N, C-alpha and C positions, 0 to 999 in steps of 0.2 A: 504494500500500500504506500502511495506516494502523496505526502501532504505539502510538497514544496511549493506548489503553485496555488495553494488554497486561498480563498477569499471569503470574507464574512458577507453574507447576503442580507440577513436580518438578524437582529439581536435584541432581546428584551429581558428585563429583570423584574421579578416579582419577589415579595417577601412572604414566607410561609411560617405561621406560628404553630404551636402545639395545640391540637384540637382538644386534647384531654384537659389542658389547663385553660381552655376557652380563649386562647389567643387567636387573633384574627388573621386574615389574609389581606395583604395589600397588593392590588393589581395595578401594574403600570398600563397606561393607555396609549403610550407612544413608544417608538423604538429608540434604543440607545444609538446616538450618533457616534461613529467610529472613524477617527482619522488614521493615517498610515502608521503612526507610532503606536497608538493604542491597539490597532489591529494586530501588529506584530507581537505585542505583549500578550494579548488575549489568545491568539492562535497558539502560541507556545504553551500557555496555561491549559487550553482545551485539549491539545493534541499530543504534547510531549509524552505524557504518561502512558499513552496507548501505543507508542512506537514498538515496544517489546511485547505487547499483548498478542498471544496466539490463540486464545480460547474464544471461539465465536459462539454466540448464543442466537436464539431467535425468539421472538415474542410468541407467547403460547396462550391457549385457552382450552379448557377441558372439552367444551362442546362445539364452539364456533369461534374461529380466529377473529372474526369481525366484532366479537363481543369484548375483545381485549381493547380497552380504551386507548392505550398508547398506540396500538396498531392503527386504529381508526383515525386518531388525531394526526399521526404522522402521514398516513395516506392522504389525508385532506390537505396538509401543508404541501406535500410533494406534488399533488395533482393540480391544486389551484395556483400555487407558486406566486402569491401576491402578498402585499404588505398587510392588507385588511384581514385576510384569512389567517395569516401568521399571528397577528396580535390576538384575535379572538380565540384561536385554537390554543395558543400558549396559555391564555387565562383558564381554559378548560383543563389543560394539563396541570396547572397550579391547583385548581379545585380538586382534581383527582388525587394529587399527592397529599393534600390537606386531609382528605378523608381517611388516610392511613397513617397520619402523624399522631398516633395515640400512645406510643411508648413513652413512659415518664422521662427517659433520658434523651428524647429527641429535642434538640434546641431550635429556637427560632433561627431562621437563616434565609439567605438569598437563593432564589431559584433562577438560574440563568438558562435561557433557552435560545439556541442559536441555529441558524441554517447556514451551512458552509458549502461553497461550490468548488469546482475544480479539484476534486479528489480523484486520483488515478488508482483504479482497482481492476486487476485482471485486464490491463490495457484499455480500459474504458474510463471515460470521464463521467463522474457521477456527483450528486449532492449528498450531504448527510445532515442529520439533525442531531445536535448535541444537547443533552439535558444535564445540568450540573447543580448540585446543592452544596452550599457552603454554610457551615454551622459555627465553626470555631474561628474566632478572630485573633489575629496576632498584633502585638504592639510594634510600631516602627517610628522612626524619627524623620520628621519632615524638615528639610533644610530651607531656611528663609534668608535670602540675601538682599540687603538694601545698600544704600550709598555709604553707610558708616560701619556696618558689621555683618557677619554671618552668624545666624542663630539657628537653633533647632527647636522644634516643637513636637511633643509626643502626640501620637494619634493611633487609632486602631483600624484595621481593615482586613481584607482578604489576602492571604498569603498566596501569591501567584506561582510559587514554586512547589506547592503542596496541594494536590487534588484530593478532596475527601470522598466525594461521591460524584460519579459521572458515567454517562453512557453515550455511545455514538451509534446512531441508527443509519446504516448505509442504505441508500436507495437502490437495492438489488435484492434478488430472491424474494420479491414482494409476496408471492403466493404462499411462501413458507414462513412468513413472519419476519422478513428482512434479515440482514446480517447485523448482529449487534455485538459491540464490545462494551464491557462493563467493568467499572471499578467501584468497590465499596470497602473502604478501609476500616469501617466499623461494623462489619457484617455480623459480628457475634452478638451485638445487641440491637441491631437495626435491620433485620432481614425484611422489614417493610419495604425497603427500596427495591431489592432484587426480586423477591418472591411475590409481594403484594402489589406494589405500585407498577412495576414493569411486567411482572409475571414472565420471567425468562426461563428458558430451558436450553441446556447445552446442545449444540449441534452434534449429532451422532457420527463422529469421525474417529479416525485412528487415535488421535491425541486423547479424546474423551474416553475411548475404550481402554487405552493404556492406563489412564488414571484410575478407572473403575476397577480393573483387575488388581492393581496395586492396593487400592483401598480395601478390596475383599481380602487380600492376603494379610494386610496389616490388622484389620479387624478380627480376622480369624485367630491370628497370633495373640492379640491382646485379650480377646473375649474367651477363647477356648483353651489354647495352649497354656496361657498364663495360669489358668485356674485348675486345669486337669492334668498337666504334665510338668515335668521338672524344667528348670531354667535352661538346661543344656538343649532339650528338645526344642524349646521356643527359639533360642539363639541360632541353632542349626537351621531351622526352617527359615528364619529371617535371612540368614546368609545365603541359603540355597535359592530362594525365590528371586532375590536380587541378582545373583549370579546368572540364573536362567535368563532373566530379562536382558541383562547386559550381553550375554553370549549369543542371543538370537535376534534376527531382524524381524521375525514375526511370531505371533502367538498361535499355538494350536493346543487345544485342550488335552488331547491324548499324549502328545509329547511332553506337555507341561506336567501332567500328573505322573507320568512314568518317571520323569526326572526327579520330581520332588518327593514323592511318597513311596518309600520302601516299606513302610508300615501300613498294612491294609486298614487297621483300626483308625489311624489318623486320616487316611484318605477318605474313609467313610464319614468321619466327623466333619471333614472339609465340605463335602457335598451336602450333608445334612444342614450344616450351618448356612450355606448359600441358599438352600431351599427354604429354610425358615425365615431368612432375612432378604429374600429376593427383591422386595420392593425398595430396599435401601441401596441397591446397586443398579444403575441405569445402563445396563448393557446385557447382551446375551452371552453367557459364559461359554457357549458352544460355537460362537462365531470365530472365524479366523480373521486376523487383522495385523497390520504392520505396527510394530512397536515404536513409540516415540522415545528415542534415547535421551533427549534433553530433559524430558519429564521424568524418566527413570532416575537420572542423576540427581534431579531436584528432590525427588522423594527419598532417595537413598540417604541424603544428608539429614532428613528428618527422623530417620529411624534411630532410636536411642535404646540400646540394650543396657538397661540399668538393673543391677542387683542391689536391692535394698536390704540391709542386715539390721537385726535388732541391737547390734552393738554400736549403733550410730556411725556406721560405715556404709558407703555406697561404692560399688564397682561399676565403671562404665566400660563396656566392651564394644569396640568398634567393629563394623562389618569388615571381614577379611576374606578376600577371594581364595587364598591358598590354604590358610590354616583354620578358618572358621573359629571354633571354640577349642581347638586342640591344645592351645597354650594355657588353658585354665582347667584345673582339675578339682573336683569336689570330693571331700572325704569326711570321715567321722573320727574324732579323737576319743578313744575309750576312757583315757585317764581323766580328761576334762569333762567328758560327757557333752561335747559340743561339736557342731559341724565346722569345717574349715574349707577354704579355697586355697589351692596351691597354684601359683602363677609362674610360668616359665618365660624367661626373656634372655637376650644376649647382652644388652647394655641399657642403662638408663639414658633417656633422651633429655638433654638439658633444655 
């Protein structure tokens, strides 16, 4: 995706309060005027955070896509493509967000809606609609210069180097709910943005499937192996499934299970766990697909094999392609009546 020739076509700012606290909505009735300098600053703010985003979503609705409000509003803006429609429709988007602003931690903030042109995607020039919410204000110093001195004055405003919430709706794949990029840096407390306001669903591609099979393995390890098997079994499984993903370009269920499961009991538990939690994983476990190595490496860094002991000690065991858990050995000391771990190493790393 190429944003280098992008231009702001329409831009408007509303203010959204918290409905739970009976805060109101302020609707702008005119567009924001944008000169060349402000346009460069805003385009950087709107688009920079999405340059490395690879996860595409689409707007979703359980029964009829046209009932997804953001889908209908975006379609109206793209179709009419005029200032009056943009202003009126942006106000409807603000009303829609306000209806879901019910979490006690949602702060009053500015809702910025922008239509941007000259986006190059798949060798085509398209428009997009950006929707951004800013809730947290930062302090900054404003420099004031006159004939006698230079002074500073404190002020507060939007930090243009930090995007809190935002989505880009690309005017392509219309019948499937557009292509959407989304950022929500507070999604643990405010899923109202992604799930309720936008109602997004990940696009079912190889990247998404890779993440889902890794999530299945991680959850199985944490939920089943941690509680029903010893630590060595869990750590070995974690090591083996990451190695499998790193060593293969594609995923195949038969090859995957033959490689990982030498114990039929654990293999059975894996399939039973998937079956009982199937709704939690948005992919077909029997599909064949290409593995996304960049996502595998990202997920690998998140896996933490931690042994917590009742003697106020914790052991962190990193994933190791060659040795796995062979350099750590568990035993029982009869004299002390306590378990112990024996660790093998060549030298200490300073």
